[in-house]
C-alpha positions as CSV (number, residue, x, y, z in Angstrom):
1,M,-19.5,19.7,-2.7
2,A,-22.4,18.6,-4.6
3,G,-21.0,19.6,-8.0
4,L,-17.6,18.4,-7.4
5,Q,-16.2,15.8,-9.9
6,V,-12.8,14.6,-9.3
7,C,-11.0,11.4,-10.2
8,S,-8.4,11.6,-7.5
9,V,-8.0,13.5,-4.1
10,L,-5.1,13.3,-1.6
11,V,-6.0,14.6,2.1
12,T,-3.3,14.8,4.7
13,G,-4.1,14.6,8.4
14,A,-6.6,11.9,7.3
15,N,-6.5,9.6,10.5
16,Q,-8.8,11.9,12.6
17,G,-11.1,15.0,12.8
18,I,-11.7,17.1,9.6
19,G,-9.3,14.8,7.5
20,L,-11.3,11.7,8.5
21,G,-14.6,13.6,7.9
22,L,-13.4,14.4,4.5
23,V,-12.2,11.1,3.4
24,R,-15.6,9.7,4.7
25,H,-17.4,12.1,2.5
26,F,-15.3,11.4,-0.7
27,L,-15.9,7.7,-0.3
28,G,-19.7,8.0,0.3
29,M,-20.3,10.3,-2.8
30,P,-22.8,8.9,-5.5
31,N,-19.9,9.0,-7.7
32,P,-16.7,8.7,-5.6
33,P,-13.3,9.6,-6.9
34,K,-11.4,6.7,-8.3
35,W,-8.4,7.4,-6.1
36,V,-8.8,8.7,-2.4
37,F,-5.4,8.9,-1.0
38,A,-5.6,9.2,2.9
39,A,-2.1,10.2,4.3
40,C,-1.2,10.6,7.9
41,Q,1.9,10.8,10.1
42,D,1.9,7.2,11.2
43,P,-0.2,4.9,9.0
44,K,0.7,1.9,11.2
45,G,-0.2,3.6,14.4
46,Q,-3.4,2.6,16.4
47,R,-5.4,5.8,15.2
48,A,-4.7,5.2,11.5
49,Q,-5.6,1.6,11.6
50,G,-8.9,2.5,13.3
51,T,-9.4,5.0,10.6
52,S,-8.9,2.4,7.9
53,R,-11.9,0.3,9.3
54,H,-14.0,3.2,9.3
55,Y,-13.5,4.1,5.7
56,G,-15.8,1.4,4.6
57,N,-14.8,0.8,1.1
58,T,-11.1,-0.6,1.5
59,D,-10.7,-0.8,-2.1
60,L,-10.7,2.9,-2.5
61,P,-8.4,4.7,-0.1
62,C,-4.7,4.4,-0.1
63,V,-3.4,4.9,3.4
64,G,0.2,6.1,3.3
65,S,2.7,7.9,5.3
66,A,3.2,11.6,4.6
67,E,5.1,13.4,7.5
68,V,4.6,16.9,6.5
69,T,7.7,18.0,8.5
70,D,9.9,15.6,6.5
71,P,10.8,16.6,3.1
72,A,12.0,13.0,2.3
73,S,8.6,11.5,3.4
74,I,6.7,14.1,1.1
75,K,8.8,13.2,-1.9
76,A,8.3,9.5,-1.3
77,A,4.5,10.1,-0.9
78,A,4.2,11.9,-4.1
79,A,6.2,9.2,-5.8
80,R,3.7,6.5,-4.5
81,V,0.8,8.6,-5.6
82,G,2.2,8.8,-9.0
83,E,2.8,5.3,-9.4
84,H,-1.0,4.6,-8.4
85,L,-2.2,7.2,-10.9
86,G,-0.2,5.9,-13.8
87,G,-0.3,8.5,-16.5
88,S,-3.2,10.7,-14.9
89,G,-3.0,13.6,-12.8
90,L,-4.0,14.5,-9.1
91,N,-7.1,16.8,-9.1
92,L,-7.2,17.8,-5.5
93,L,-4.5,18.2,-2.7
94,I,-6.2,19.0,0.6
95,N,-3.4,20.2,3.2
96,N,-5.5,19.4,6.3
97,A,-2.6,18.3,8.7
98,G,-1.7,21.0,11.4
99,I,-1.0,21.8,15.0
100,M,-1.7,24.4,17.5
101,K,0.4,25.6,20.3
102,L,-1.8,27.9,22.8
103,N,1.0,30.3,24.1
104,S,0.6,34.0,24.8
105,L,2.6,36.7,23.2
106,D,4.8,37.0,26.4
107,N,5.2,33.3,26.8
108,E,5.9,32.2,23.1
109,T,8.9,30.2,22.5
110,L,11.3,29.5,19.5
111,E,10.7,25.8,19.9
112,D,6.8,26.1,19.6
113,M,6.9,28.6,16.9
114,T,9.3,26.6,14.9
115,Q,7.2,23.5,15.0
116,V,4.1,25.3,14.3
117,Y,5.7,27.1,11.4
118,T,7.3,24.1,10.0
119,T,4.0,21.9,10.3
120,N,1.5,24.4,9.2
121,T,3.2,26.5,6.6
122,I,6.4,24.8,5.4
123,G,4.7,21.3,5.2
124,P,1.9,22.6,2.8
125,L,4.7,24.5,0.9
126,L,6.7,21.4,0.4
127,L,3.4,19.2,-0.3
128,G,2.5,21.8,-3.1
129,Q,5.9,21.7,-4.5
130,A,6.1,17.8,-4.6
131,F,2.6,17.3,-6.1
132,L,2.8,20.1,-8.7
133,P,3.7,18.0,-11.5
134,L,0.7,15.7,-10.8
135,L,-1.5,18.8,-10.3
136,K,-0.3,20.1,-13.7
137,K,-0.9,16.8,-15.4
138,A,-4.5,17.0,-14.2
139,A,-5.0,20.7,-15.3
140,Q,-3.7,19.9,-18.7
141,G,-6.1,16.9,-19.0
142,S,-9.0,18.9,-18.2
143,P,-11.2,20.2,-21.0
144,S,-12.3,23.2,-19.0
145,S,-10.0,26.5,-19.0
146,A,-11.6,27.7,-15.8
147,L,-9.8,27.2,-12.4
148,S,-11.7,24.9,-10.2
149,C,-11.5,22.0,-7.6
150,S,-12.7,19.6,-10.4
151,K,-9.8,20.4,-12.5
152,A,-6.7,20.9,-10.3
153,A,-6.5,22.7,-6.8
154,I,-4.6,22.9,-3.7
155,I,-6.9,23.5,-0.5
156,N,-5.2,24.6,2.4
157,M,-7.2,24.1,5.6
158,S,-6.8,27.3,7.6
159,S,-8.6,29.7,9.9
160,S,-10.2,33.2,9.9
161,G,-8.0,33.5,13.1
162,G,-5.0,34.0,10.7
163,S,-6.6,37.1,9.1
164,I,-4.4,40.3,9.8
165,E,-7.5,42.3,10.0
166,E,-9.5,39.9,12.1
167,V,-7.1,38.5,14.5
168,Y,-7.9,39.2,18.0
169,L,-5.3,37.1,20.1
170,W,-1.8,35.9,19.7
171,N,-2.4,32.3,20.0
172,Y,-5.3,32.3,17.3
173,G,-3.1,34.0,14.7
174,Q,-1.1,31.0,13.9
175,A,-2.6,30.5,10.3
176,A,-1.5,33.9,9.1
177,A,1.6,32.4,7.5
178,L,-0.6,29.7,5.8
179,N,-2.9,32.3,4.3
180,M,0.0,34.3,3.0
181,L,1.6,31.2,1.4
182,T,-1.9,30.2,-0.2
183,K,-1.9,33.8,-1.7
184,C,1.5,33.4,-3.1
185,Q,0.5,29.9,-4.5
186,S,-2.7,31.2,-6.1
187,L,-0.6,33.6,-7.9
188,G,2.4,31.4,-8.8
189,Y,0.4,28.3,-9.8
190,R,-2.5,29.9,-11.5
191,Q,-0.4,29.9,-14.8
192,H,-0.4,26.0,-14.7
193,G,-4.1,25.9,-14.2
194,V,-4.1,25.0,-10.5
195,L,-6.6,26.7,-8.2
196,C,-5.2,27.6,-4.7
197,V,-7.4,28.5,-1.8
198,A,-7.4,28.6,2.0
199,L,-10.6,27.6,3.8
200,H,-12.0,28.4,7.1
201,P,-14.3,25.4,8.1
202,G,-15.6,27.0,11.1
203,W,-15.2,25.7,14.7
204,V,-15.2,22.0,14.4
205,Q,-15.3,19.5,17.4
206,T,-12.0,17.8,17.1
207,D,-8.9,17.2,19.2
208,M,-7.6,20.5,18.2
209,G,-10.9,22.6,17.9
210,G,-12.1,21.1,21.4
211,V,-15.5,22.8,22.4
212,S,-16.4,26.4,22.7
213,P,-18.6,28.0,25.6
214,W,-20.0,30.4,22.8
215,Q,-21.0,28.1,20.1
216,V,-21.9,24.6,19.4
217,P,-19.1,23.1,17.4
218,Q,-19.6,21.2,14.3
219,S,-19.0,17.5,14.0
220,P,-16.2,16.7,11.7
221,C,-18.2,13.6,10.6
222,A,-21.6,15.2,9.9
223,D,-23.0,15.2,6.5
224,F,-21.2,17.4,4.2
225,P,-21.1,20.0,2.7
226,W,-20.1,21.9,6.0
227,E,-20.4,25.6,5.9
228,G,-16.9,26.6,5.1
229,R,-15.7,30.0,4.2
230,E,-13.1,30.7,1.6
231,L,-10.5,33.1,2.7
232,L,-8.6,33.7,-0.4
233,P,-9.4,33.9,-4.1
């Protein structure tokens, strides 16, 4: 992220794990974004309140509710962000919020699949739609014609486990739909100057990532940039 220069960024799932690590990194940059919007499911909950204290500079982040499974909450969040930004656009939308349900193929249920798909795929779809006007505005205001995160971008935090080619177990393939959505977004939003990519951050030591007997997980609050891998162009 050394060359990243953005005026505004929004991170979902910002109360813990990778989302918290990202917000801390943005706020700790030599030239931090003017606006860092830290969105989470319950901004008044204990975890979110603790997160606010860890941000350090309380003048920068705007902690707000963005329940990714609730279209009304998403639209309200987009409206609040638009009010803060005034006439400027949003440079970077990071769809980080997500869940995992570890079921086998034989034991998978309608309820769990619906919850995972709604949170991990439909949520980023609706967030992309809601914030597209602000992303387009940022792209239009950029002097560069090239697609970049410094101009306007949607970053979907995914996993290589969602690769059709590389998937090795049913319960690790839950990111496949998100990867396909990202590819569709990259084709559909390119004309607006908005870059869309899915990123595999590696095995990170979070509540969802847990620990692995095969490798030492990365800390989500370690110094960035962490070694991520782009999954899609």
